[in-house]
DOTIKE-307344 format. One record per residue (C-alpha): z, x, y; residue number from 1; residue in three letters. Coordinates in nm, 3 decimals, decimal comma. Example, Ala and Ser with C-alpha at 12.3 -4.5 7.8 and 13.67 -1.06 7.14 Angstrom:
# DOTIKE-307344
@pz = 0,780	px = 1,230	py = -0,450	lumnu = 1	marba = ALA
@pz = 0,714	px = 1,367	py = -0,106	lumnu = 2	marba = SER
***
This chain:
# DOTIKE-307344
@pz = -3,336	px = -4,698	py = -4,527	lumnu = 1	marba = MET
@pz = -3,172	px = -4,510	py = -4,237	lumnu = 2	marba = SER
@pz = -3,464	px = -4,598	py = -4,004	lumnu = 3	marba = ARG
@pz = -3,405	px = -4,967	py = -4,069	lumnu = 4	marba = VAL
@pz = -3,034	px = -4,934	py = -3,998	lumnu = 5	marba = VAL
@pz = -3,101	px = -4,731	py = -3,683	lumnu = 6	marba = LEU
@pz = -3,356	px = -4,986	py = -3,563	lumnu = 7	marba = SER
@pz = -3,111	px = -5,268	py = -3,624	lumnu = 8	marba = LEU
@pz = -2,835	px = -5,087	py = -3,433	lumnu = 9	marba = VAL
@pz = -3,067	px = -5,026	py = -3,137	lumnu = 10	marba = ILE
@pz = -3,182	px = -5,389	py = -3,139	lumnu = 11	marba = LEU
@pz = -2,824	px = -5,517	py = -3,147	lumnu = 12	marba = LEU
@pz = -2,724	px = -5,281	py = -2,864	lumnu = 13	marba = ALA
@pz = -3,013	px = -5,402	py = -2,651	lumnu = 14	marba = LEU
@pz = -2,926	px = -5,764	py = -2,719	lumnu = 15	marba = MET
@pz = -2,564	px = -5,699	py = -2,617	lumnu = 16	marba = GLY
@pz = -2,678	px = -5,555	py = -2,281	lumnu = 17	marba = CYS
@pz = -2,851	px = -5,873	py = -2,168	lumnu = 18	marba = LYS
@pz = -2,716	px = -6,039	py = -1,858	lumnu = 19	marba = ASP
@pz = -2,522	px = -6,359	py = -1,911	lumnu = 20	marba = ASP
@pz = -2,469	px = -6,481	py = -1,551	lumnu = 21	marba = PRO
@pz = -2,152	px = -6,681	py = -1,493	lumnu = 22	marba = ARG
@pz = -2,088	px = -6,873	py = -1,172	lumnu = 23	marba = ARG
@pz = -1,715	px = -6,862	py = -1,108	lumnu = 24	marba = ILE
@pz = -1,556	px = -7,087	py = -0,848	lumnu = 25	marba = GLU
@pz = -1,183	px = -7,038	py = -0,820	lumnu = 26	marba = ASN
@pz = -1,017	px = -7,276	py = -0,576	lumnu = 27	marba = GLU
@pz = -0,677	px = -7,102	py = -0,596	lumnu = 28	marba = ASN
@pz = -0,829	px = -6,768	py = -0,496	lumnu = 29	marba = LEU
@pz = -1,069	px = -6,930	py = -0,251	lumnu = 30	marba = GLY
@pz = -1,376	px = -6,751	py = -0,386	lumnu = 31	marba = ILE
@pz = -1,706	px = -6,815	py = -0,559	lumnu = 32	marba = ALA
@pz = -1,933	px = -6,554	py = -0,718	lumnu = 33	marba = ALA
@pz = -2,190	px = -6,516	py = -0,991	lumnu = 34	marba = THR
@pz = -2,096	px = -6,236	py = -1,228	lumnu = 35	marba = PHE
@pz = -2,357	px = -6,080	py = -1,460	lumnu = 36	marba = PRO
@pz = -2,130	px = -6,173	py = -1,752	lumnu = 37	marba = GLY
@pz = -1,796	px = -6,340	py = -1,824	lumnu = 38	marba = PRO
@pz = -1,513	px = -6,191	py = -1,613	lumnu = 39	marba = PRO
@pz = -1,148	px = -6,163	py = -1,710	lumnu = 40	marba = LYS
@pz = -0,855	px = -6,242	py = -1,482	lumnu = 41	marba = LEU
@pz = -0,591	px = -5,975	py = -1,419	lumnu = 42	marba = HIS
@pz = -0,280	px = -5,983	py = -1,201	lumnu = 43	marba = ARG
@pz = -0,109	px = -5,669	py = -1,074	lumnu = 44	marba = HIS
@pz = 0,090	px = -5,530	py = -0,782	lumnu = 45	marba = THR
@pz = -0,018	px = -5,204	py = -0,620	lumnu = 46	marba = ASP
@pz = 0,105	px = -5,002	py = -0,324	lumnu = 47	marba = PRO
@pz = -0,150	px = -4,954	py = -0,049	lumnu = 48	marba = GLY
@pz = -0,196	px = -4,933	py = 0,324	lumnu = 49	marba = PRO
@pz = -0,027	px = -5,273	py = 0,372	lumnu = 50	marba = PHE
@pz = 0,270	px = -5,205	py = 0,144	lumnu = 51	marba = GLY
@pz = 0,304	px = -5,371	py = -0,198	lumnu = 52	marba = GLU
@pz = 0,018	px = -5,619	py = -0,248	lumnu = 53	marba = VAL
@pz = -0,006	px = -5,866	py = -0,534	lumnu = 54	marba = GLU
@pz = -0,369	px = -5,868	py = -0,650	lumnu = 55	marba = TRP
@pz = -0,558	px = -6,122	py = -0,858	lumnu = 56	marba = PHE
@pz = -0,876	px = -5,967	py = -1,002	lumnu = 57	marba = ASP
@pz = -1,173	px = -6,122	py = -1,173	lumnu = 58	marba = LEU
@pz = -1,361	px = -5,833	py = -1,333	lumnu = 59	marba = ALA
@pz = -1,627	px = -5,767	py = -1,592	lumnu = 60	marba = MET
@pz = -1,805	px = -5,466	py = -1,734	lumnu = 61	marba = SER
@pz = -2,127	px = -5,501	py = -1,933	lumnu = 62	marba = PRO
@pz = -2,076	px = -5,443	py = -2,307	lumnu = 63	marba = PRO
@pz = -2,061	px = -5,074	py = -2,387	lumnu = 64	marba = GLY
@pz = -2,066	px = -4,976	py = -2,017	lumnu = 65	marba = ARG
@pz = -1,731	px = -4,845	py = -1,897	lumnu = 66	marba = LEU
@pz = -1,905	px = -4,686	py = -1,595	lumnu = 67	marba = ASP
@pz = -2,017	px = -5,022	py = -1,450	lumnu = 68	marba = GLU
@pz = -1,790	px = -5,291	py = -1,309	lumnu = 69	marba = THR
@pz = -1,829	px = -5,610	py = -1,109	lumnu = 70	marba = PHE
@pz = -1,505	px = -5,737	py = -0,960	lumnu = 71	marba = SER
@pz = -1,352	px = -5,971	py = -0,706	lumnu = 72	marba = VAL
@pz = -0,996	px = -5,892	py = -0,597	lumnu = 73	marba = SER
@pz = -0,784	px = -6,121	py = -0,383	lumnu = 74	marba = VAL
@pz = -0,461	px = -5,986	py = -0,241	lumnu = 75	marba = GLY
@pz = -0,192	px = -6,173	py = -0,051	lumnu = 76	marba = ASN
@pz = -0,106	px = -5,959	py = 0,250	lumnu = 77	marba = LEU
@pz = 0,270	px = -5,905	py = 0,275	lumnu = 78	marba = PRO
@pz = 0,461	px = -6,017	py = 0,583	lumnu = 79	marba = PRO
@pz = 0,503	px = -5,769	py = 0,865	lumnu = 80	marba = GLY
@pz = 0,265	px = -5,558	py = 1,066	lumnu = 81	marba = ASP
@pz = 0,204	px = -5,263	py = 0,833	lumnu = 82	marba = LYS
@pz = -0,171	px = -5,204	py = 0,839	lumnu = 83	marba = GLY
@pz = -0,229	px = -5,439	py = 1,132	lumnu = 84	marba = GLY
@pz = -0,174	px = -5,795	py = 1,240	lumnu = 85	marba = THR
@pz = -0,523	px = -5,905	py = 1,349	lumnu = 86	marba = THR
@pz = -0,824	px = -5,935	py = 1,118	lumnu = 87	marba = PRO
@pz = -0,993	px = -5,647	py = 1,303	lumnu = 88	marba = ARG
@pz = -0,691	px = -5,418	py = 1,254	lumnu = 89	marba = GLU
@pz = -0,658	px = -5,517	py = 0,889	lumnu = 90	marba = ILE
@pz = -1,028	px = -5,453	py = 0,824	lumnu = 91	marba = LEU
@pz = -1,011	px = -5,114	py = 0,996	lumnu = 92	marba = THR
@pz = -0,709	px = -5,019	py = 0,784	lumnu = 93	marba = THR
@pz = -0,886	px = -5,124	py = 0,465	lumnu = 94	marba = TYR
@pz = -1,205	px = -4,943	py = 0,564	lumnu = 95	marba = GLN
@pz = -1,000	px = -4,626	py = 0,617	lumnu = 96	marba = ASN
@pz = -0,841	px = -4,680	py = 0,274	lumnu = 97	marba = PHE
@pz = -1,186	px = -4,713	py = 0,113	lumnu = 98	marba = LEU
@pz = -1,297	px = -4,400	py = 0,298	lumnu = 99	marba = GLY
@pz = -0,996	px = -4,214	py = 0,161	lumnu = 100	marba = TYR
@pz = -1,084	px = -4,325	py = -0,194	lumnu = 101	marba = ARG
@pz = -1,462	px = -4,280	py = -0,182	lumnu = 102	marba = PHE
@pz = -1,553	px = -4,066	py = 0,120	lumnu = 103	marba = GLY
@pz = -1,759	px = -4,179	py = 0,417	lumnu = 104	marba = ALA
@pz = -1,890	px = -4,533	py = 0,372	lumnu = 105	marba = ILE
@pz = -2,185	px = -4,710	py = 0,531	lumnu = 106	marba = GLN
@pz = -2,045	px = -5,025	py = 0,694	lumnu = 107	marba = ARG
@pz = -2,221	px = -5,337	py = 0,819	lumnu = 108	marba = THR
@pz = -2,025	px = -5,619	py = 0,983	lumnu = 109	marba = ASP
@pz = -2,065	px = -5,965	py = 0,832	lumnu = 110	marba = LEU
@pz = -2,192	px = -6,260	py = 1,030	lumnu = 111	marba = SER
@pz = -1,928	px = -6,483	py = 1,190	lumnu = 112	marba = ALA
@pz = -1,967	px = -6,760	py = 0,929	lumnu = 113	marba = GLU
@pz = -1,910	px = -6,516	py = 0,639	lumnu = 114	marba = LYS
@pz = -1,640	px = -6,304	py = 0,804	lumnu = 115	marba = GLY
@pz = -1,435	px = -6,166	py = 0,952	lumnu = 116	marba = PRO
@pz = -1,534	px = -5,881	py = 0,728	lumnu = 117	marba = GLY
@pz = -1,785	px = -5,612	py = 0,639	lumnu = 118	marba = PHE
@pz = -2,021	px = -5,499	py = 0,368	lumnu = 119	marba = ARG
@pz = -2,020	px = -5,136	py = 0,259	lumnu = 120	marba = TYR
@pz = -2,206	px = -4,887	py = 0,047	lumnu = 121	marba = ARG
@pz = -2,114	px = -4,542	py = -0,079	lumnu = 122	marba = VAL
@pz = -2,244	px = -4,299	py = -0,337	lumnu = 123	marba = LYS
@pz = -2,008	px = -4,277	py = -0,633	lumnu = 124	marba = GLY
@pz = -1,852	px = -3,950	py = -0,752	lumnu = 125	marba = PRO
@pz = -2,081	px = -3,939	py = -1,058	lumnu = 126	marba = THR
@pz = -2,396	px = -4,022	py = -0,857	lumnu = 127	marba = GLY
@pz = -2,380	px = -4,398	py = -0,907	lumnu = 128	marba = GLY
@pz = -2,363	px = -4,662	py = -0,639	lumnu = 129	marba = SER
@pz = -2,058	px = -4,849	py = -0,510	lumnu = 130	marba = ILE
@pz = -2,116	px = -5,153	py = -0,291	lumnu = 131	marba = GLU
@pz = -1,879	px = -5,419	py = -0,173	lumnu = 132	marba = GLY
@pz = -1,777	px = -5,689	py = 0,069	lumnu = 133	marba = ILE
@pz = -1,435	px = -5,719	py = 0,232	lumnu = 134	marba = VAL
@pz = -1,320	px = -6,039	py = 0,405	lumnu = 135	marba = VAL
@pz = -0,987	px = -6,130	py = 0,564	lumnu = 136	marba = VAL
@pz = -0,892	px = -6,498	py = 0,569	lumnu = 137	marba = ARG
@pz = -0,572	px = -6,702	py = 0,558	lumnu = 138	marba = ARG
@pz = -0,347	px = -6,398	py = 0,513	lumnu = 139	marba = GLY
@pz = -0,551	px = -6,272	py = 0,219	lumnu = 140	marba = ARG
@pz = -0,778	px = -5,978	py = 0,163	lumnu = 141	marba = LEU
@pz = -1,087	px = -6,066	py = -0,045	lumnu = 142	marba = HIS
@pz = -1,280	px = -5,773	py = -0,193	lumnu = 143	marba = HIS
@pz = -1,595	px = -5,803	py = -0,405	lumnu = 144	marba = ALA
@pz = -1,723	px = -5,474	py = -0,546	lumnu = 145	marba = GLN
@pz = -2,000	px = -5,357	py = -0,777	lumnu = 146	marba = ALA
@pz = -2,002	px = -5,011	py = -0,933	lumnu = 147	marba = ILE
@pz = -2,330	px = -4,931	py = -1,109	lumnu = 148	marba = VAL
@pz = -2,513	px = -4,624	py = -1,235	lumnu = 149	marba = ARG
@pz = -2,814	px = -4,649	py = -1,001	lumnu = 150	marba = LYS
@pz = -2,861	px = -4,751	py = -0,641	lumnu = 151	marba = GLU
@pz = -3,071	px = -5,065	py = -0,595	lumnu = 152	marba = GLY
@pz = -2,945	px = -5,233	py = -0,914	lumnu = 153	marba = ASP
@pz = -3,060	px = -5,597	py = -0,901	lumnu = 154	marba = ARG
@pz = -2,727	px = -5,717	py = -1,044	lumnu = 155	marba = ARG
@pz = -2,543	px = -5,569	py = -0,746	lumnu = 156	marba = THR
@pz = -2,759	px = -5,754	py = -0,496	lumnu = 157	marba = ALA
@pz = -2,731	px = -6,081	py = -0,690	lumnu = 158	marba = ALA
@pz = -2,352	px = -6,048	py = -0,723	lumnu = 159	marba = PHE
@pz = -2,278	px = -5,956	py = -0,361	lumnu = 160	marba = LEU
@pz = -2,536	px = -6,187	py = -0,202	lumnu = 161	marba = ASP
@pz = -2,381	px = -6,480	py = -0,388	lumnu = 162	marba = ASP
@pz = -2,017	px = -6,389	py = -0,312	lumnu = 163	marba = PHE
@pz = -1,840	px = -6,628	py = -0,078	lumnu = 164	marba = GLU
@pz = -1,490	px = -6,677	py = 0,052	lumnu = 165	marba = VAL
@pz = -1,419	px = -7,045	py = 0,082	lumnu = 166	marba = ARG
@pz = -1,197	px = -7,220	py = 0,327	lumnu = 167	marba = THR
@pz = -0,985	px = -7,508	py = 0,213	lumnu = 168	marba = ARG
***
């Protein structure tokens, strides 16, 4: 009897881990992305290199996986010049902030039509992979990030390759 129950539990766990891609287009945030599952919207204010920033996050973690996250965060940059006034200065400040959080990152500038911004990659503290895209547009910082257990995860590539910051 216990083998049947164990088999059923394993089968249900495997079924819960299936991808359920969701294309999200949010006009208010000016973004579009395909998440591997349904994201939830969160709003919070955090201190950072630009001062207090109000963030709007769309984030999802696969069922049963607290060590994997796919998120898009959009923050309205506060008035003033803390952290820079030009997109280049703002991106440099945010790259330094990411470096402080994660260590040295591998950075690649985005093409002109996708930017101004950059794509980055860093090895996570537990050996996983952290990859993301940062774009500055219309006084907002847009940050898509995937944290997964293994480098080369197909979901990361699909999520980040599909991410776009839209202009109104």
